N, C-alpha and C positions, 0 to 999 in steps of 0.2 A: 438575496443578498450574498455575496460569498463569506464563506465560513475559513477561519484559519486555524493551526494548530501548531502548537511550539513544540521545536525540537527538543526533546528532553535534555540531551547533553549539548547544549547551544543556546544562542540567544535569537537564533533565526525562527521565523512563525511562517508555515508553508501554507499556501492555498489549498484547501482539500480537494478541490479540482486541479489536478495538474494537466500537463499535455506531453504527450510522447511525438517524437517526430519521426518514428519508424517507417510511417506509411506515407510521408509527404514528398518523398524524395523525387517522384515523377511530376511534381507540381512545377510551374515555371518559377523561376527564382525571386520573381515580383510578387508571386502569391504567395511563395514560403514567407517572406519577409512580412508581407501584410497579416498572414495568417498569426505568426508570431507576435507582431505589434497589436493587433486587435486582441489579442488572449491577454496581452498586459493590461491593455486599456479597461478592460473588463473584470480586472483583478487577479488572474492569475499569475502567480510569481513563481512557479515550480515547474523545471522543465526537465523530461528525461532525453539526455544528447546520444542515445545509442541509436545512430540514424542508420537508415536502410540504405543511403547512399552517401557519398561525399559531396554532393549539391547541396546538401543542408546548411553547412557550416557558415559560409560566406552571407547568406541571406540573413541566418540567426544572428550572427555578430553585427550586422547592421540593424538590426530590428531592436538591439539591446544596447545601441551606442547612446551614451547620454544618460541612461537609466541601471546601467549595471548595478548599482548597490541594492537596487529594488528587485532583482530578479536572483533566482537560485537554480543553479541546474546540477545534475548529476553528469560527470564525464567516464565513461567507461574505459579502464587500462585492459586491452585486451580485443576492442573491437579495432579492426583495421579495414584500409581499403586498397583495392588494387589499383593499376594503371585506369581502368575504366571507371574507377569510381564505386565499384561495387563493395557491397559489406562483406567483410569475413571476420574470423577471429583468430588470434595467435597468442603463443606462450614465449615467442623471442623477445628479448627484453630490448635489444638493439630495435627491433621493428616498433616496438611500443613506444620506444623513447622517441624515435622519428616522427611517429604518428601523433604523440602528445604536442610535440614542437610545432608541428604543422598546423592542429587545431586550434592551438592557443594563438596562432598569428592570425588565422582567419577569424576566430572569435573576437580578436581584439582585447583580449583581457590578460592579466597577470596574475590573475589566481582562480581557482576551481573550488566551489563551494563543498561538492562531494565528490571525491575520488574513487570510483568504482572498481573493485576486482571483478571482471567481466565473467558471467556466466560459469560460476564455480557449483558444477552441478554433481560431479563424479568425487569421489576421494581421490582420484589421481590430479584432478584439478587443483585441490587444493595442495596437494604434494608439489605440483609442477611450480605453481606461483611461489612456494618457498623454496625450491631447488633451481629456480633459474634467476632468482635474484628480484623479480616482480613484485613481491610484497614488501621487501627491504626499500626498493625503490619509491613506492607510495608512502611508505613509512617516512622515508628521508624529505620527500616532497611536504609532508604535513610538518615534519620538524623545521623545513625552512620557509613555511608560511605560504607555500605555492598551493597546497591543498589545506583546507580548513576543516574537512572531515572525511574521515574513511568510511567506505560503505562496500557493499558487495551484492551482488545479485544471484540468485540460486532459485532452483525449484524443488530441492531435495532437501527435507527436514533434516534428516541425519549429518548432511554435509555443512548446511548452515549451521547447525549446532556447533562444528567444527569452529567454524570461523567466530561466533559468538564466545566461545573457549578463549580466543585470544585476548579478548576484551579492547580490541584496537576499532571495532564498528560502531559508528554511531547511528546509521541507517542502512537497513537491509530492503532490497527490493524483492518482493516475492509473489508470485503466481497466487490471486486469490480471486476465487470467483465462486458460485453455489456448487456448479459440477465439479470443481477440485476438490472444495472443501469437504464434500459428501460423497466422494469415491466414484463419481459418476463421469469423469473427464477423459483426457487420452492419455497419452505417454508421459506428458509434461504434468498430470496432475498426481504428482508423487506423495505416497504418506496417507496413512489412515486419517480417519477422522479425528481420533485422540492424537496421532502424532502432530499434525498441522496445528491443531488447537494450543497443543503444549507449547510448541515451538513461538506460536505469537502469543501466547501468556508469558513466556519467558522475555520475550523483547520488552514486555509492557514493565515486567517486575525489574529488569536491570536498565531501563531507560533507553532501550533502542528501537527507534522509529522503522516504521514500514511505510514504503510506498510500492504502490500494487500495479503489477504488469497485468495482462491478459484479464482485464475485468469483465469482458463479454465473452470468454472462451472463443476467441477468434470468430465471434460473431453469431456462433451457434446457439448461443442462449437467446437471441432476438427472433428466433423462427420456430414455430411449433414443431416443424418437421425436422429441424436439424437440433432441436433442445433435447438433452438427454431427460428432461422433465416431460416432455411432449407438450408443454406448453411455454409460449413465447413471455420473455420478461422484457422489460424496455430498458433502455439504456439507463434511466433515471434509476431503477430499481436496482439494478446491478450495482451500481456505483454507490447507492445508498447502502447494500447489503455490505460491501466491503468496508466502507466507513463504519459499520457498526462493528467490526472486527477487533480484538484487541491489537493495541499499539499502531494501528494504521493512522498514518498522519495525513496520506495523500493518495488518489489514485490517478494514474498517469495514462490514461486510455490514449491510442495514437489517433492521429488525422490525416486524411489526405488533402486536406485544404480547407477553406474558407466554410464551404457549406457543412461539413462534418463539424467545425468548431462550432457553428452556430447553434447546431443540435446539442451540443455538449453545454452550452452556456444556459439552456432552460434549465439546466439542473439547480443552481442555487436559489431559483424561485419556484422550484415545483412543490406541490401539495404533497401530504402525508400519503394521500392515497396515489399519487403518481409514482411514489417511490416505495410501493407495498410490494414487497417479493415474498409474500407467504405462500404463494403458490408452490413454492420448492418443496413445502412440509410433507406434501402427499406422497412424495417419491424420494424422500431422504430414507437412507438406510436404518435398520432397527438402532444401530450405536448411535444414531444422533437423536433418537425419541426421547423426550423427555429432559433433553438438555437445552437449557435457555441459549439463545443464540443472540440476545440482546436487540431484537427486532423491533420490541415495544409495540407490536402489532396489538397487545393486551389494552392499549392505552384507548381512552384517558380513564386512568384509576379513579374511581369514587372518592378515594381517601387521600388523592394526589400523590401516592408513591410513584417515582420513577423506577419502575419494577427491573427494567434493562440495566439501569445503572448501578441498583443494589446487587443484582445478581452478577455484575461484572465486578464490582469490588470484593463480593465474597468469593468468586471464583480466583481473583487476583491473590487474596490472603491466604487461599489454600494453597496456591501456588509458590508463595513464599515472598509476596511483595509485602514489605514492611510498613509501606506507606498507605495500602488500601484501608487499613482500619480508620487511619487519620482522615482518608478523604471520605469515608462512610460516615464517621461522626461529624462531618461539617455539612451533611446532607441536612436541608429544612425538615424534610418528612423521609423517616426511617422505617424499617420493616416492621417497626412495633405500631404503627398506624393503621396495620391491615385490619380491614373491616370482616374479612371472612365471608364476603358477600358471593363469591364465586364468579364475579365479572371476568377476572382475568384467566381462571380454568376454562371458561366457555370459550374464550375468544384465543387460546393459544394453539396457533396450528402446528405446533411442536409437541402438544401433550404435555407440557409441565405442569406440574400440580402446583402453582404458584401459591395459593393458600397456605400449603404445607411446608413450601420453601420459605415463605416470610418468616415462619416461626423458627424455622431451622435457623437462618440466617439471624434473626433477632436473637437467639438464644445464644449465637456462637460469638457474636460481637458483645453482648452484655458480660460473657465470661471474660472478656479482656484478652483474647488470644491473639 
Protein backbone atom coordinates (compact mmCIF):
# COMPACT_ATOMS: atom_id res chain seq x y z
CA UNK A 1 0.00 0.00 0.00
CA UNK A 2 1.34 3.43 -0.93
CA UNK A 3 2.63 5.47 2.03
CA UNK A 4 2.23 9.25 2.22
CA UNK A 5 4.12 11.83 4.26
CA UNK A 6 2.97 15.33 5.06
CA UNK A 7 4.95 18.38 4.01
CA UNK A 8 5.93 19.99 7.34
CA UNK A 9 5.31 23.54 6.10
CA UNK A 10 2.12 22.90 4.17
CA UNK A 11 -1.04 20.86 3.88
CA UNK A 12 0.19 18.59 1.08
CA UNK A 13 0.81 14.88 1.61
CA UNK A 14 3.31 13.36 -0.82
CA UNK A 15 3.59 9.74 -1.87
CA UNK A 16 6.88 8.36 -0.55
CA UNK A 17 7.44 6.82 -3.97
CA UNK A 18 7.56 9.64 -6.47
CA UNK A 19 8.59 9.72 -10.09
CA UNK A 20 11.25 11.58 -12.03
CA UNK A 21 10.90 12.17 -15.75
CA UNK A 22 14.56 12.84 -16.52
CA UNK A 23 14.96 9.59 -18.49
CA UNK A 24 11.63 9.27 -20.25
CA UNK A 25 12.17 11.86 -23.00
CA UNK A 26 13.09 9.21 -25.56
CA UNK A 27 9.79 7.36 -25.18
CA UNK A 28 6.88 8.01 -27.51
CA UNK A 29 4.47 10.74 -26.32
CA UNK A 30 1.76 8.11 -25.88
CA UNK A 31 3.96 6.05 -23.54
CA UNK A 32 4.98 9.14 -21.54
CA UNK A 33 1.32 10.03 -21.01
CA UNK A 34 0.38 6.45 -20.16
CA UNK A 35 3.30 6.10 -17.72
CA UNK A 36 2.32 9.23 -15.79
CA UNK A 37 -1.35 8.26 -15.83
CA UNK A 38 -0.56 4.75 -14.63
CA UNK A 39 1.62 6.13 -11.84
CA UNK A 40 -1.22 8.35 -10.62
CA UNK A 41 -3.67 5.45 -10.77
CA UNK A 42 -1.36 3.47 -8.46
CA UNK A 43 -1.16 6.23 -5.85
CA UNK A 44 1.92 8.19 -6.96
CA UNK A 45 1.08 11.87 -6.57
CA UNK A 46 4.54 13.47 -6.58
CA UNK A 47 6.67 14.16 -9.65
CA UNK A 48 9.93 15.90 -10.44
CA UNK A 49 9.74 17.79 -13.75
CA UNK A 50 13.40 18.37 -14.41
CA UNK A 51 13.00 16.69 -17.78
CA UNK A 52 15.73 15.26 -19.95
CA UNK A 53 14.00 16.81 -22.93
CA UNK A 54 11.22 19.21 -23.89
CA UNK A 55 9.03 16.39 -25.24
CA UNK A 56 7.89 15.43 -21.74
CA UNK A 57 5.76 18.46 -20.84
CA UNK A 58 2.79 18.13 -23.22
CA UNK A 59 2.16 14.42 -22.47
CA UNK A 60 2.53 15.09 -18.74
CA UNK A 61 0.00 17.91 -19.02
CA UNK A 62 -2.47 15.61 -20.75
CA UNK A 63 -1.98 12.91 -18.10
CA UNK A 64 -2.82 15.23 -15.20
CA UNK A 65 -5.77 16.92 -16.90
CA UNK A 66 -8.87 16.57 -14.74
CA UNK A 67 -6.90 15.53 -11.65
CA UNK A 68 -4.50 18.41 -11.18
CA UNK A 69 -5.41 19.03 -7.52
CA UNK A 70 -4.34 15.52 -6.60
CA UNK A 71 -0.93 15.85 -8.25
CA UNK A 72 2.10 17.70 -6.85
CA UNK A 73 5.22 18.46 -8.84
CA UNK A 74 8.57 20.23 -8.72
CA UNK A 75 9.30 22.63 -11.58
CA UNK A 76 12.90 23.83 -11.89
CA UNK A 77 13.77 27.47 -12.53
CA UNK A 78 17.05 27.19 -14.39
CA UNK A 79 16.35 24.06 -16.42
CA UNK A 80 15.92 25.17 -20.05
CA UNK A 81 15.69 23.55 -23.50
CA UNK A 82 17.27 24.46 -26.83
CA UNK A 83 15.58 24.53 -30.25
CA UNK A 84 16.08 20.75 -30.54
CA UNK A 85 14.35 20.21 -27.20
CA UNK A 86 17.56 19.18 -25.47
CA UNK A 87 17.98 19.91 -21.76
CA UNK A 88 20.38 22.55 -20.45
CA UNK A 89 20.54 25.00 -17.61
CA UNK A 90 20.69 28.77 -17.42
CA UNK A 91 21.07 31.70 -15.04
CA UNK A 92 19.58 34.18 -17.51
CA UNK A 93 16.38 35.59 -16.02
CA UNK A 94 14.76 36.42 -19.36
CA UNK A 95 15.32 32.89 -20.65
CA UNK A 96 13.96 31.42 -17.42
CA UNK A 97 10.83 33.59 -17.67
CA UNK A 98 10.21 32.41 -21.25
CA UNK A 99 10.77 28.79 -20.32
CA UNK A 100 8.38 29.03 -17.39
CA UNK A 101 5.59 30.55 -19.51
CA UNK A 102 6.09 27.81 -22.12
CA UNK A 103 6.04 25.05 -19.48
CA UNK A 104 2.86 26.36 -17.87
CA UNK A 105 1.10 26.48 -21.22
CA UNK A 106 2.03 22.89 -22.10
CA UNK A 107 1.18 21.63 -18.62
CA UNK A 108 -2.20 23.33 -18.73
CA UNK A 109 -1.97 24.68 -15.21
CA UNK A 110 -1.95 28.09 -13.57
CA UNK A 111 0.10 27.18 -10.50
CA UNK A 112 3.17 25.20 -9.49
CA UNK A 113 3.35 23.18 -6.29
CA UNK A 114 7.10 23.57 -5.81
CA UNK A 115 9.13 26.20 -7.63
CA UNK A 116 12.69 24.93 -7.51
CA UNK A 117 15.90 26.93 -7.74
CA UNK A 118 17.77 24.57 -10.01
CA UNK A 119 21.12 22.92 -9.33
CA UNK A 120 22.57 25.17 -6.61
CA UNK A 121 25.83 23.25 -6.20
CA UNK A 122 28.48 25.95 -5.92
CA UNK A 123 28.74 29.10 -3.86
CA UNK A 124 28.74 30.96 -7.18
CA UNK A 125 25.38 29.37 -8.06
CA UNK A 126 23.83 30.88 -4.97
CA UNK A 127 25.36 34.27 -5.71
CA UNK A 128 24.23 34.10 -9.35
CA UNK A 129 20.56 33.45 -8.55
CA UNK A 130 20.60 36.42 -6.18
CA UNK A 131 22.44 38.84 -8.49
CA UNK A 132 20.46 37.86 -11.60
CA UNK A 133 17.12 38.39 -9.88
CA UNK A 134 16.06 34.74 -10.22
CA UNK A 135 15.58 34.32 -6.48
CA UNK A 136 13.45 37.46 -6.30
CA UNK A 137 11.48 36.34 -9.36
CA UNK A 138 10.60 33.04 -7.68
CA UNK A 139 9.75 34.83 -4.44
CA UNK A 140 7.44 37.12 -6.38
CA UNK A 141 5.67 34.19 -8.02
CA UNK A 142 5.07 32.71 -4.60
CA UNK A 143 3.69 36.01 -3.30
CA UNK A 144 1.30 36.05 -6.27
CA UNK A 145 0.15 32.49 -5.58
CA UNK A 146 1.60 31.09 -8.81
CA UNK A 147 4.08 29.04 -6.76
CA UNK A 148 2.83 27.42 -3.58
CA UNK A 149 6.23 26.49 -2.13
CA UNK A 150 9.83 27.40 -2.87
CA UNK A 151 12.40 24.64 -3.05
CA UNK A 152 15.87 24.01 -4.42
CA UNK A 153 18.06 21.18 -5.67
CA UNK A 154 21.66 20.71 -4.58
CA UNK A 155 24.39 18.11 -4.19
CA UNK A 156 26.51 20.18 -1.78
CA UNK A 157 25.80 20.37 1.98
CA UNK A 158 27.60 23.69 2.54
CA UNK A 159 25.71 25.41 -0.27
CA UNK A 160 22.42 23.79 0.73
CA UNK A 161 22.90 25.26 4.19
CA UNK A 162 23.13 28.75 2.66
CA UNK A 163 19.74 28.23 1.01
CA UNK A 164 18.31 26.98 4.29
CA UNK A 165 19.67 30.09 6.02
CA UNK A 166 17.30 32.22 3.91
CA UNK A 167 14.29 30.56 5.53
CA UNK A 168 12.52 30.51 2.15
CA UNK A 169 12.71 26.81 1.30
CA UNK A 170 10.01 24.30 2.19
CA UNK A 171 11.54 21.43 0.21
CA UNK A 172 15.07 20.47 -0.76
CA UNK A 173 15.98 17.99 -3.46
CA UNK A 174 19.18 16.26 -2.42
CA UNK A 175 21.23 13.36 -3.74
CA UNK A 176 20.85 10.52 -1.24
CA UNK A 177 22.04 6.92 -1.49
CA UNK A 178 24.34 4.67 0.58
CA UNK A 179 27.36 5.35 -1.65
CA UNK A 180 27.05 9.13 -1.34
CA UNK A 181 26.22 9.11 2.36
CA UNK A 182 29.17 6.89 3.25
CA UNK A 183 31.81 8.59 1.12
CA UNK A 184 31.96 5.95 -1.61
CA UNK A 185 30.26 7.82 -4.43
CA UNK A 186 31.39 9.88 -7.39
CA UNK A 187 32.05 13.61 -7.73
CA UNK A 188 28.40 14.37 -6.91
CA UNK A 189 28.56 12.56 -3.58
CA UNK A 190 29.77 15.69 -1.82
CA UNK A 191 30.35 15.99 1.92
CA UNK A 192 31.50 13.76 4.75
CA UNK A 193 29.26 11.32 6.60
CA UNK A 194 28.85 13.90 9.35
CA UNK A 195 28.14 16.84 7.02
CA UNK A 196 25.47 15.02 5.07
CA UNK A 197 23.79 13.65 8.19
CA UNK A 198 23.88 17.07 9.87
CA UNK A 199 22.20 18.64 6.81
CA UNK A 200 19.38 16.11 6.84
CA UNK A 201 18.89 16.50 10.57
CA UNK A 202 18.81 20.27 10.17
CA UNK A 203 16.04 19.90 7.59
CA UNK A 204 14.04 17.69 9.94
CA UNK A 205 14.56 20.11 12.82
CA UNK A 206 13.49 23.15 10.78
CA UNK A 207 10.57 21.50 8.99
CA UNK A 208 12.12 21.39 5.52
CA UNK A 209 11.25 18.23 3.61
CA UNK A 210 13.67 16.37 1.37
CA UNK A 211 12.89 14.80 -1.99
CA UNK A 212 15.57 12.36 -3.09
CA UNK A 213 17.37 12.24 -6.43
CA UNK A 214 19.92 9.61 -7.53
CA UNK A 215 18.70 6.89 -5.11
CA UNK A 216 20.42 4.15 -7.15
CA UNK A 217 23.71 6.03 -7.68
CA UNK A 218 23.06 6.11 -11.42
CA UNK A 219 22.32 2.38 -11.37
CA UNK A 220 25.74 1.50 -9.97
CA UNK A 221 24.33 0.17 -6.69
CA UNK A 222 22.20 -2.37 -8.57
CA UNK A 223 25.10 -4.55 -9.82
CA UNK A 224 27.94 -6.10 -7.82
CA UNK A 225 30.53 -5.21 -10.46
CA UNK A 226 29.71 -1.49 -10.30
CA UNK A 227 28.60 -1.11 -6.68
CA UNK A 228 31.22 0.49 -4.40
CA UNK A 229 30.13 -2.08 -1.80
CA UNK A 230 30.97 -4.95 -4.19
CA UNK A 231 27.48 -6.29 -3.56
CA UNK A 232 24.33 -5.45 -5.44
CA UNK A 233 21.39 -3.80 -3.76
CA UNK A 234 17.88 -3.97 -5.12
CA UNK A 235 15.91 -0.88 -6.10
CA UNK A 236 13.54 -1.56 -3.22
CA UNK A 237 16.44 -1.68 -0.74
CA UNK A 238 17.82 1.62 -2.06
CA UNK A 239 14.40 3.29 -1.79
CA UNK A 240 13.95 1.94 1.75
CA UNK A 241 17.38 3.29 2.73
CA UNK A 242 16.48 6.77 1.50
CA UNK A 243 13.13 6.79 3.26
CA UNK A 244 14.86 5.93 6.55
CA UNK A 245 16.99 9.10 6.39
CA UNK A 246 15.92 12.18 8.38
CA UNK A 247 13.47 14.63 6.72
CA UNK A 248 12.99 12.52 3.59
CA UNK A 249 9.43 12.73 2.31
CA UNK A 250 9.73 11.10 -1.10
CA UNK A 251 12.15 9.32 -3.41
CA UNK A 252 11.83 10.29 -7.07
CA UNK A 253 13.73 7.80 -9.25
CA UNK A 254 13.68 8.42 -12.96
CA UNK A 255 11.95 6.07 -15.38
CA UNK A 256 12.33 5.41 -19.09
CA UNK A 257 8.79 4.17 -19.55
CA UNK A 258 6.13 1.73 -18.39
CA UNK A 259 8.51 -1.18 -17.73
CA UNK A 260 10.57 0.85 -15.26
CA UNK A 261 7.43 2.15 -13.57
CA UNK A 262 6.04 -1.37 -13.07
CA UNK A 263 9.28 -2.38 -11.38
CA UNK A 264 9.13 0.59 -9.01
CA UNK A 265 5.50 -0.14 -8.16
CA UNK A 266 6.60 -3.34 -6.41
CA UNK A 267 8.01 -1.23 -3.58
CA UNK A 268 4.80 -0.43 -1.64
CA UNK A 269 4.03 -4.15 -1.22
CA UNK A 270 7.62 -5.32 -0.73
CA UNK A 271 8.61 -7.25 2.40
CA UNK A 272 11.11 -6.27 5.07
CA UNK A 273 13.55 -8.77 3.57
CA UNK A 274 13.18 -7.22 0.14
CA UNK A 275 13.95 -3.81 1.62
CA UNK A 276 17.01 -4.95 3.56
CA UNK A 277 20.07 -2.82 2.84
CA UNK A 278 22.29 -4.07 5.67
CA UNK A 279 24.88 -5.30 3.15
CA UNK A 280 26.32 -1.79 3.09
CA UNK A 281 27.46 -2.08 6.72
CA UNK A 282 30.51 -4.20 5.89
CA UNK A 283 31.90 -1.48 3.66
CA UNK A 284 31.01 1.75 5.41
CA UNK A 285 33.82 4.03 6.61
CA UNK A 286 34.92 3.97 10.22
CA UNK A 287 33.15 7.30 10.72
CA UNK A 288 29.81 5.56 10.23
CA UNK A 289 30.44 2.54 12.46
CA UNK A 290 28.56 2.81 15.73
CA UNK A 291 25.98 5.23 14.36
CA UNK A 292 22.35 4.18 14.08
CA UNK A 293 21.00 4.78 10.57
CA UNK A 294 17.43 3.88 11.64
CA UNK A 295 17.36 0.80 9.40
CA UNK A 296 15.55 -1.31 12.05
CA UNK A 297 17.54 -4.35 11.01
CA UNK A 298 17.56 -5.08 14.75
CA UNK A 299 13.81 -5.76 14.70
CA UNK A 300 11.78 -7.36 16.07
CA UNK A 301 12.65 -6.07 19.52
CA UNK A 302 11.37 -8.52 22.19
CA UNK A 303 10.26 -5.53 24.28
CA UNK A 304 8.45 -3.90 21.36
CA UNK A 305 10.74 -0.86 21.10
CA UNK A 306 10.93 0.81 17.69
CA UNK A 307 14.68 1.19 18.06
CA UNK A 308 15.15 3.16 14.85
CA UNK A 309 12.58 5.83 15.72
CA UNK A 310 13.81 6.09 19.33
CA UNK A 311 17.33 6.77 18.02
CA UNK A 312 15.97 9.22 15.47
CA UNK A 313 14.13 11.32 18.05
CA UNK A 314 17.21 11.30 20.26
CA UNK A 315 19.49 12.45 17.45
CA UNK A 316 17.03 15.17 16.44
CA UNK A 317 16.73 16.39 20.03
CA UNK A 318 20.52 16.67 20.20
CA UNK A 319 20.43 18.61 16.92
CA UNK A 320 18.05 21.16 18.44
CA UNK A 321 14.63 19.89 17.39
CA UNK A 322 12.35 21.13 20.17
CA UNK A 323 9.51 18.83 19.08
CA UNK A 324 11.58 15.64 19.21
CA UNK A 325 11.09 15.14 22.95
CA UNK A 326 7.35 15.56 22.51
CA UNK A 327 7.32 12.95 19.76
CA UNK A 328 9.36 10.62 21.94
CA UNK A 329 6.96 11.00 24.88
CA UNK A 330 4.05 9.97 22.66
CA UNK A 331 5.66 6.61 21.86
CA UNK A 332 3.76 3.68 23.34
CA UNK A 333 7.05 1.88 24.10
CA UNK A 334 10.09 3.93 25.08
CA UNK A 335 13.75 3.22 25.71
CA UNK A 336 13.09 2.35 29.35
CA UNK A 337 11.38 -0.85 28.21
CA UNK A 338 14.75 -2.30 27.12
CA UNK A 339 15.22 -5.85 28.48
CA UNK A 340 18.99 -5.82 27.86
CA UNK A 341 18.61 -9.15 26.08
CA UNK A 342 21.28 -8.33 23.50
CA UNK A 343 19.09 -9.15 20.47
CA UNK A 344 19.61 -5.72 18.91
CA UNK A 345 23.36 -5.68 19.53
CA UNK A 346 23.76 -9.03 17.79
CA UNK A 347 21.72 -7.99 14.77
CA UNK A 348 22.96 -4.42 14.22
CA UNK A 349 25.03 -4.36 11.00
CA UNK A 350 26.56 -1.02 12.00
CA UNK A 351 27.81 -2.36 15.34
CA UNK A 352 25.78 0.06 17.45
CA UNK A 353 25.61 -0.99 21.09
CA UNK A 354 21.89 -0.46 21.28
CA UNK A 355 21.53 -1.82 24.84
CA UNK A 356 23.81 0.93 26.09
CA UNK A 357 22.20 3.43 23.74
CA UNK A 358 18.71 2.74 25.13
CA UNK A 359 19.93 3.49 28.66
CA UNK A 360 21.58 6.69 27.48
CA UNK A 361 18.44 7.78 25.64
CA UNK A 362 16.24 6.93 28.61
CA UNK A 363 18.38 9.07 30.90
CA UNK A 364 18.44 11.94 28.42
CA UNK A 365 14.70 12.22 28.07
CA UNK A 366 13.99 11.58 31.75
CA UNK A 367 16.07 14.65 32.57
CA UNK A 368 13.64 16.64 30.46
CA UNK A 369 16.39 18.09 28.28
